[in-house]
C-alpha positions as CSV (number, residue, x, y, z in Angstrom):
1,M,-2.2,10.4,-10.9
2,D,-2.0,8.3,-14.0
3,I,-5.1,9.0,-16.1
4,D,-4.5,6.0,-18.5
5,K,-4.2,3.6,-15.6
6,A,-7.2,5.0,-13.8
7,I,-9.4,4.5,-16.9
8,E,-8.0,1.1,-17.8
9,A,-8.4,-0.2,-14.2
10,S,-11.9,1.1,-14.2
11,L,-12.7,-0.6,-17.5
12,Y,-11.1,-3.8,-16.2
13,I,-13.6,-3.8,-13.3
14,I,-16.7,-2.6,-15.3
15,N,-16.2,-5.5,-17.8
16,R,-16.2,-8.1,-15.0
17,V,-19.2,-6.9,-12.9
18,N,-22.8,-7.5,-14.1
19,A,-24.8,-4.3,-13.8
20,C,-21.9,-2.3,-12.5
21,D,-22.9,0.9,-10.8
22,M,-20.7,3.8,-9.7
23,H,-20.7,2.7,-6.0
24,K,-19.6,-0.8,-6.8
25,L,-16.9,0.4,-9.2
26,F,-15.6,2.9,-6.6
27,K,-15.4,0.4,-3.8
28,I,-13.8,-2.4,-5.8
29,L,-11.2,0.0,-7.0
30,Y,-10.7,1.4,-3.5
31,F,-10.1,-2.0,-2.0
32,A,-7.7,-3.0,-4.8
33,E,-5.7,0.2,-4.4
34,Q,-5.7,-0.1,-0.6
35,Q,-4.4,-3.6,-0.6
36,H,-1.9,-2.8,-3.3
37,L,-0.7,0.2,-1.3
38,A,-0.3,-1.9,1.8
39,E,1.7,-4.5,0.0
40,Y,3.8,-2.5,-2.5
41,G,3.8,1.1,-1.1
42,R,2.0,2.5,-4.1
43,T,-1.6,2.7,-5.4
44,I,-2.6,1.4,-8.8
45,T,-3.8,4.6,-10.3
46,G,-2.6,7.4,-8.0
47,D,-6.1,8.8,-7.9
48,S,-7.0,10.6,-4.7
49,Y,-9.9,9.3,-2.7
50,V,-12.5,11.6,-1.2
51,A,-14.4,10.6,2.0
52,M,-18.0,10.8,1.0
53,Q,-21.2,9.6,2.8
54,N,-21.2,6.1,1.3
55,G,-17.5,5.6,1.5
56,P,-14.3,6.5,-0.4
57,V,-14.7,7.8,-4.0
58,P,-11.9,8.1,-6.5
59,S,-11.8,11.8,-7.4
60,F,-10.8,11.6,-11.1
61,I,-12.9,8.6,-12.0
62,Y,-16.0,10.3,-10.4
63,D,-15.4,13.5,-12.3
64,A,-14.9,11.4,-15.5
65,I,-18.3,9.7,-15.0
66,K,-19.9,13.1,-14.3
67,V,-18.6,14.3,-17.7
68,V,-19.9,11.2,-19.5
69,R,-23.4,11.5,-18.0
70,G,-23.5,15.2,-18.8
71,D,-23.3,16.7,-15.2
72,K,-19.9,18.3,-16.0
73,S,-19.2,19.8,-19.4
74,Y,-15.5,20.7,-18.9
75,Y,-12.7,18.5,-17.9
76,S,-9.0,19.3,-18.2
77,I,-7.9,16.2,-20.1
78,N,-7.6,15.8,-23.8
79,R,-9.5,12.6,-24.1
80,D,-12.9,11.5,-25.3
81,L,-14.3,9.9,-22.2
82,K,-17.6,9.0,-23.9
83,S,-15.6,6.6,-26.1
84,E,-14.5,4.7,-23.0
85,F,-17.7,4.0,-21.2
86,E,-21.4,4.9,-21.0
87,V,-23.6,5.8,-18.0
88,F,-27.2,4.6,-17.9
89,R,-30.0,5.6,-15.5
90,Y,-27.6,8.1,-13.9
91,K,-25.4,5.4,-12.1
92,F,-24.9,2.2,-14.1
93,I,-21.7,2.1,-16.1
94,E,-21.0,0.0,-19.2
95,A,-17.6,-0.2,-20.9
96,K,-17.4,0.5,-24.6
97,R,-14.3,-1.6,-24.9
98,E,-12.1,-4.0,-23.1
99,A,-9.4,-2.6,-20.8
100,N,-5.9,-2.3,-22.3
101,T,-4.0,-4.3,-19.7
102,D,-0.7,-3.1,-21.2
103,Y,-1.2,-0.1,-18.9
104,L,-1.5,-2.3,-15.8
105,S,1.3,-4.2,-14.1
106,A,0.9,-7.9,-13.1
107,S,0.5,-6.8,-9.4
108,D,-2.2,-4.2,-10.5
109,I,-4.2,-6.9,-12.2
110,E,-3.6,-9.4,-9.3
111,Y,-5.1,-6.9,-6.8
112,L,-7.9,-5.8,-9.1
113,E,-8.9,-9.5,-9.4
114,K,-8.6,-10.1,-5.7
115,S,-10.9,-7.2,-5.0
116,L,-13.4,-8.4,-7.6
117,V,-13.5,-11.8,-6.0
118,E,-13.9,-10.3,-2.5
119,N,-16.3,-7.5,-3.3
120,A,-18.2,-7.9,-6.5
121,Q,-21.0,-10.0,-4.9
122,L,-21.5,-7.5,-2.0
123,N,-24.5,-5.3,-2.0
124,F,-24.6,-1.5,-1.5
125,A,-25.0,-1.6,2.3
126,Q,-22.2,-4.2,2.7
127,L,-19.8,-2.3,0.5
128,T,-20.6,0.9,2.3
129,E,-20.1,-0.6,5.7
130,K,-16.8,-2.4,4.7
131,S,-15.4,0.9,3.2
132,H,-16.1,2.8,6.4
133,D,-12.7,1.8,7.7
134,S,-10.4,3.8,9.9
135,A,-9.0,5.8,6.9
136,W,-12.5,6.9,6.0
137,L,-13.5,7.6,9.6
138,G,-10.4,9.8,10.1
139,A,-11.1,12.0,7.1
140,Y,-13.4,15.0,7.0
141,E,-16.5,14.5,4.8
142,N,-15.9,15.5,1.2
143,S,-12.1,15.8,1.8
144,D,-9.2,13.8,0.5
145,M,-8.3,10.7,2.4
146,D,-4.7,10.3,3.5
147,F,-2.7,7.5,1.7
148,F,-0.8,6.7,4.8
149,E,-4.2,6.1,6.7
150,I,-5.5,4.1,3.7
151,A,-2.5,1.8,3.9
152,H,-2.8,1.5,7.6
153,A,-6.5,0.5,7.3
154,G,-5.4,-2.0,4.7
155,G,-3.1,-3.8,7.1
156,A,0.3,-2.4,5.9
157,T,3.2,-3.5,8.0
158,T,5.1,-1.1,10.2
159,E,8.0,-1.2,7.7
160,M,5.7,-0.4,4.8
161,L,4.1,2.4,6.7
162,K,7.5,3.9,7.3
163,Y,8.3,3.6,3.6
164,I,5.0,5.2,2.6
165,E,5.6,8.1,5.1
166,V,9.1,8.8,3.8
167,N,7.8,8.8,0.2
168,M,4.9,11.1,1.1
169,Q,7.4,13.5,2.8
170,T,9.6,13.4,-0.3
171,Q,6.8,14.0,-2.7
172,N,5.5,16.9,-0.6
173,S,8.9,18.5,-0.6
174,F,8.8,18.8,-4.4
175,K,5.4,20.6,-4.4
């Protein structure tokens, strides 16, 4: 999990969506990460996604938003999240600055842009339905979604799925 990339990718999206709410942010980020994972074998931020009622939710970013809006007083990072963005009416998010794209690769930005074009105009119901893909359906409610399944749902090739599976096994052997 790369906290800087997660915050910068979120700010990148928030700054490009009028009246951005948590749901829209989460889904645009999910689809960008899913497609990036399917194409390159890695997500943009490394944030884990939780299968919640209205679709996948990035765990760290959701917790960060809860800290900013006052639902959660403690978070284990040494960063002033309230200087990054603001939350209004419990769910609308406004960036307090532009994203620092030095933290994002060219492919990260490409897939964030692609997801913005494909998803920013969709409404709550459309985003929810679209995000209820096979990866979401295969996860237990309120549990982490599997990156392999996210890539599969995103159309990863058989070769890429093998690559992801080997990398997941390697990472798990170091835990």
